[in-house]
C-alpha positions as CSV (number, residue, x, y, z in Angstrom):
1,X,-2.1,14.6,-10.1
2,X,-5.6,15.3,-8.8
3,X,-8.3,13.8,-11.1
4,X,-5.8,12.2,-13.5
5,X,-5.2,8.5,-14.0
6,X,-2.7,7.0,-11.5
7,X,0.0,4.5,-12.3
8,X,-0.9,0.9,-11.9
9,X,1.6,-1.4,-10.2
10,X,1.8,-5.1,-9.5
11,X,3.5,-7.0,-6.7
12,X,6.8,-8.9,-7.2
13,X,4.9,-12.2,-7.2
14,X,7.3,-13.9,-9.7
15,X,10.8,-15.0,-8.6
16,X,12.1,-14.5,-12.2
17,X,12.4,-10.7,-12.6
18,X,12.6,-10.9,-16.4
19,X,9.3,-12.9,-16.4
20,X,7.9,-10.3,-14.0
21,X,8.9,-7.4,-16.3
22,X,7.5,-9.1,-19.4
23,X,4.2,-9.8,-17.6
24,X,4.0,-6.2,-16.4
25,X,4.5,-4.8,-19.9
26,X,2.1,-7.3,-21.5
27,X,-0.5,-6.4,-18.8
28,X,-0.1,-2.7,-19.2
29,X,1.4,-2.1,-15.7
30,X,3.5,1.0,-14.9
31,X,5.5,-0.4,-12.0
32,X,6.4,-3.0,-9.4
33,X,5.6,-2.8,-5.6
34,X,8.6,-4.8,-4.3
35,X,7.8,-6.5,-1.0
36,X,10.6,-7.3,1.5
37,X,10.2,-9.8,4.3
38,X,12.8,-10.2,7.1
39,X,13.9,-13.4,5.5
40,X,14.8,-12.0,2.1
41,X,16.6,-8.8,3.2
42,X,20.2,-8.9,1.9
43,X,22.7,-9.8,4.6
44,X,25.9,-9.1,2.8
45,X,27.4,-6.7,0.2
46,X,27.2,-9.4,-2.4
47,X,23.6,-10.1,-1.7
48,X,22.8,-6.4,-1.9
49,X,24.6,-6.2,-5.2
50,X,22.6,-9.1,-6.5
51,X,19.4,-7.4,-5.4
52,X,20.4,-4.1,-7.0
53,X,21.0,-6.0,-10.3
54,X,17.6,-7.6,-10.1
55,X,15.9,-4.3,-9.5
56,X,17.9,-2.6,-12.3
57,X,16.6,-5.3,-14.7
58,X,13.0,-4.0,-14.2
59,X,13.9,-0.6,-15.7
60,X,12.1,1.4,-17.0
61,X,9.3,0.2,-14.7
62,X,9.0,2.3,-11.5
63,X,9.7,0.4,-8.3
64,X,8.5,1.2,-4.8
65,X,9.0,-0.8,-1.7
66,X,6.8,-2.5,0.8
67,X,8.2,-3.8,4.2
68,X,6.2,-6.8,5.4
69,X,8.0,-7.2,8.7
70,X,5.9,-9.2,11.1
71,X,6.1,-8.1,14.8
72,X,8.8,-5.5,14.0
73,X,7.4,-2.5,15.9
74,X,9.1,0.8,16.8
75,X,6.8,1.1,19.8
76,X,7.5,-2.4,21.4
77,X,7.3,-2.2,25.2
78,X,10.4,-4.3,25.2
79,X,13.1,-1.7,24.8
80,X,15.5,-4.3,23.2
81,X,12.9,-5.3,20.6
82,X,12.1,-1.7,20.0
83,X,15.7,-0.9,19.4
84,X,16.0,-3.9,17.0
85,X,13.0,-2.7,15.1
86,X,14.6,0.7,14.7
87,X,17.8,-0.8,13.5
88,X,16.0,-3.0,10.9
89,X,13.8,-0.2,9.6
90,X,16.7,2.3,9.4
91,X,18.8,-0.3,7.6
92,X,16.0,-0.9,5.2
93,X,15.6,2.8,4.6
94,X,19.3,3.1,3.7
95,X,19.0,0.0,1.5
96,X,16.0,1.5,-0.4
97,X,17.9,4.8,-0.8
98,X,20.9,2.9,-2.3
99,X,18.5,1.1,-4.7
100,X,17.4,4.6,-5.8
101,X,14.0,4.1,-4.3
102,X,11.9,7.0,-3.0
103,X,9.1,5.4,-1.1
104,X,8.8,2.6,1.5
105,X,5.6,1.3,3.2
106,X,5.7,0.1,6.8
107,X,3.2,-1.3,9.2
108,X,2.2,-0.9,12.9
109,X,1.3,-4.2,14.6
110,X,1.6,-6.5,11.6
111,X,1.3,-10.1,12.8
112,X,0.1,-9.3,16.3
113,X,-3.2,-10.4,17.8
114,X,-3.4,-7.3,20.0
115,X,-1.6,-4.1,20.6
116,X,-1.1,-4.6,24.3
117,X,2.7,-5.0,24.0
118,X,3.1,-1.8,22.1
119,X,3.6,1.7,23.7
120,X,1.7,4.5,22.1
121,X,4.0,7.4,22.9
122,X,7.1,5.5,22.0
123,X,5.4,4.6,18.7
124,X,4.7,8.2,17.9
125,X,8.2,9.4,18.8
126,X,10.1,6.6,17.0
127,X,7.9,6.7,13.9
128,X,8.4,10.5,13.7
129,X,12.2,9.9,13.9
130,X,12.1,7.3,11.2
131,X,10.1,9.6,8.9
132,X,12.7,12.3,9.4
133,X,15.5,9.7,8.9
134,X,14.0,8.7,5.6
135,X,13.4,12.3,4.5
136,X,17.2,13.0,4.8
137,X,17.9,10.0,2.6
138,X,15.3,11.0,0.0
139,X,12.9,8.2,1.0
140,X,9.3,8.9,2.0
141,X,8.1,6.6,4.8
142,X,4.4,5.7,4.5
143,X,2.3,3.9,7.1
144,X,-0.3,1.4,5.9
145,X,-3.6,0.9,7.6
146,X,-4.2,-2.7,8.7
147,X,-7.4,-4.7,9.2
148,X,-6.9,-4.7,13.0
149,X,-4.9,-2.8,15.6
150,X,-4.3,0.9,16.0
151,X,-4.0,1.6,12.3
152,X,-7.4,0.0,11.7
153,X,-9.1,2.7,13.7
154,X,-9.5,5.9,11.6
155,X,-9.2,8.2,14.7
156,X,-5.9,6.6,15.8
157,X,-4.6,6.3,12.3
158,X,-5.2,10.0,11.8
159,X,-3.2,10.8,14.9
160,X,-0.3,8.5,13.8
161,X,-0.1,10.4,10.5
162,X,-0.6,13.9,11.9
163,X,1.8,13.6,14.8
164,X,4.6,11.9,12.9
165,X,4.4,13.4,9.4
166,X,4.3,9.9,7.8
167,X,2.8,9.5,4.4
168,X,-0.2,7.1,3.9
169,X,-0.4,3.8,2.0
170,X,-4.2,3.3,1.9
171,X,-5.2,-0.4,1.8
172,X,-8.8,-0.2,0.6
173,X,-9.4,-3.9,1.4
174,X,-8.2,-3.5,5.0
175,X,-10.3,-0.4,5.4
176,X,-13.4,-2.2,4.2
177,X,-13.3,-5.0,6.7
178,X,-11.9,-3.3,9.8
179,X,-14.2,-3.6,12.8
180,X,-14.8,0.2,13.2
181,X,-16.1,0.3,9.6
182,X,-18.0,-3.0,9.6
183,X,-19.9,-1.9,12.7
184,X,-20.5,1.5,11.0
185,X,-18.9,3.5,13.8
186,X,-16.7,5.0,11.0
187,X,-16.9,4.9,7.2
188,X,-14.3,4.3,4.5
189,X,-14.1,8.0,3.9
190,X,-12.7,8.5,7.4
191,X,-9.5,6.8,6.3
192,X,-9.2,9.5,3.5
193,X,-10.4,12.9,4.3
194,X,-8.3,13.8,7.4
195,X,-5.1,13.3,5.4
196,X,-6.2,13.2,1.8
197,X,-3.1,14.9,0.6
198,X,-0.8,12.6,2.5
199,X,-1.9,9.5,0.6
200,X,0.8,8.5,-1.8
201,X,0.1,4.8,-2.4
202,X,-3.0,2.6,-2.5
203,X,-3.5,-1.1,-2.4
204,X,-6.4,-2.1,-4.6
205,X,-8.5,-5.2,-4.3
206,X,-12.0,-5.9,-2.9
207,X,-11.4,-7.0,0.7
208,X,-9.2,-9.2,2.9
209,X,-10.8,-12.3,4.6
210,X,-8.7,-14.8,6.5
211,X,-5.5,-13.1,5.4
212,X,-6.5,-13.6,1.8
213,X,-7.0,-10.8,-0.7
214,X,-10.4,-11.2,-2.5
215,X,-10.6,-9.7,-6.0
216,X,-13.6,-7.6,-7.0
217,X,-16.3,-9.2,-9.1
218,X,-17.5,-6.0,-10.7
219,X,-16.9,-2.3,-11.0
220,X,-19.5,-1.8,-8.3
221,X,-17.2,-3.4,-5.8
222,X,-14.5,-0.8,-6.2
223,X,-15.8,2.4,-7.9
224,X,-17.1,4.3,-4.8
225,X,-13.7,3.8,-3.0
226,X,-11.7,4.5,-6.2
227,X,-13.6,7.7,-6.8
228,X,-12.6,9.0,-3.3
229,X,-9.0,8.2,-4.1
230,X,-9.1,10.2,-7.3
231,X,-9.5,13.4,-5.4
232,X,-6.0,13.5,-4.0
233,X,-2.4,13.1,-5.0
234,X,-2.2,9.3,-4.8
235,X,-0.6,8.3,-8.1
236,X,0.4,4.7,-7.3
237,X,-2.3,2.0,-7.2
238,X,-1.0,-1.5,-6.4
239,X,-3.3,-4.2,-7.6
240,X,-2.4,-6.3,-4.6
241,X,-3.2,-9.8,-5.9
242,X,-0.6,-12.5,-6.4
243,X,-2.4,-14.9,-8.7
244,X,-2.4,-14.1,-12.4
245,X,-6.1,-14.7,-13.2
246,X,-7.3,-12.6,-10.2
247,X,-4.8,-9.9,-10.9
248,X,-5.7,-9.5,-14.6
249,X,-9.5,-9.6,-13.8
250,X,-9.0,-6.8,-11.3
251,X,-6.9,-4.9,-13.9
252,X,-9.8,-5.1,-16.4
253,X,-12.3,-3.9,-13.8
254,X,-10.0,-0.9,-12.9
255,X,-9.7,-0.1,-16.6
256,X,-13.5,-0.2,-16.9
257,X,-13.7,2.3,-14.0
258,X,-11.3,4.6,-15.7
259,X,-13.2,4.3,-19.0
260,X,-16.5,5.2,-17.3
261,X,-14.9,8.4,-16.1
262,X,-13.8,9.2,-19.6
263,X,-17.1,8.4,-21.3
264,X,-19.3,10.0,-18.6
265,X,-17.2,12.8,-17.1
266,X,-20.2,14.4,-15.4
267,X,-21.1,11.2,-13.6
268,X,-19.0,10.1,-10.6
269,X,-19.1,7.4,-8.0
270,X,-22.3,5.5,-7.7
271,X,-24.0,7.6,-10.4
272,X,-21.6,6.1,-13.0
273,X,-22.3,2.6,-11.7
274,X,-25.9,2.7,-13.0
275,X,-24.8,3.4,-16.6
276,X,-25.0,0.7,-19.3
277,X,-21.9,-1.5,-19.4
278,X,-20.6,-0.6,-15.9
279,X,-20.8,-4.1,-14.5
280,X,-18.1,-6.6,-15.5
281,X,-17.8,-9.9,-13.7
282,X,-14.9,-12.2,-13.2
283,X,-14.6,-14.7,-16.1
C-alpha cells in the first residue's frame, strides 16, 4: 500500500444504518469505523443477530471496529477489575470475529485522570495475550494513542507496541495535543517511525480540545502529518468527526491533499503546501 491512496471511512454516527450507508456512498467513503461502547454491546443471541443484520446491510462497505470502553483496562491494579476487562475484551474479540471483522481498536487508560491504578507489567502481559487471542480468531488488535496517559508518551507507546505485538491505530489529533509533543520533548514523528509498519488505522481530524474533535481549516493543518502516514501500510483513514458539515469539510480537505500529490508528485509535505490552490478553508 505504501504511497497509494488509503480507504476513507466514517464513524457510525447515524442510528439508521441505511441512511448511514447512503451518506457514505454519496460522500465517497469506502467504509465504516463502527464504535462499540459498553452500553451498546449485545447481551443476548437475539441482540447479536440484530447487530449482525445491521452490519450486513452496510455491505459492500468495509467495516472495522472501535472499542470505546471507558475504564476497562487489562492492567488494572484491582485483579477483579482486570479479570473483568479481560472477559469484556475477549468477548468483544469473539463478537467481531463472528461479525466477520478483521480489526479492533482498543485503548489503555480511556476515561482515567491518571494511570496510578494501572499496573505496567500486568498491562504488557495481558495485552500481549489479547493480541494473540485475537490473532487466533483472525482479528488484529490495535492500540490507539490517547491524549493523556501512557499511550500519549511516544517512548511508552513504543514499548507497548513492541513488547505486545499489537497493531497501531494512530490518532493524529491526540498526538498533536499530548503534553510530550506540546512541550516539544517529542514530535509527532515519534508516534510513527518506531513502528511505522505496525500502523493499520488512522483517525484523521485536526486536534482534540476538551474531548471535542476539531476539524482542520485548511490543507496546511493536516498535510505534514498525512504525508508521514503515506510512507507506511496504513490503508484505513477514519475521518473521526460526527457532525455532517465538519465531516464533509474534512473530506474535501483530505481530497485536496491527495490531489496535490497527484498534480505535484515531486513535491511532498510542506513543499506542496506552498503551491497555488493548496489552502482550502471551511465554508
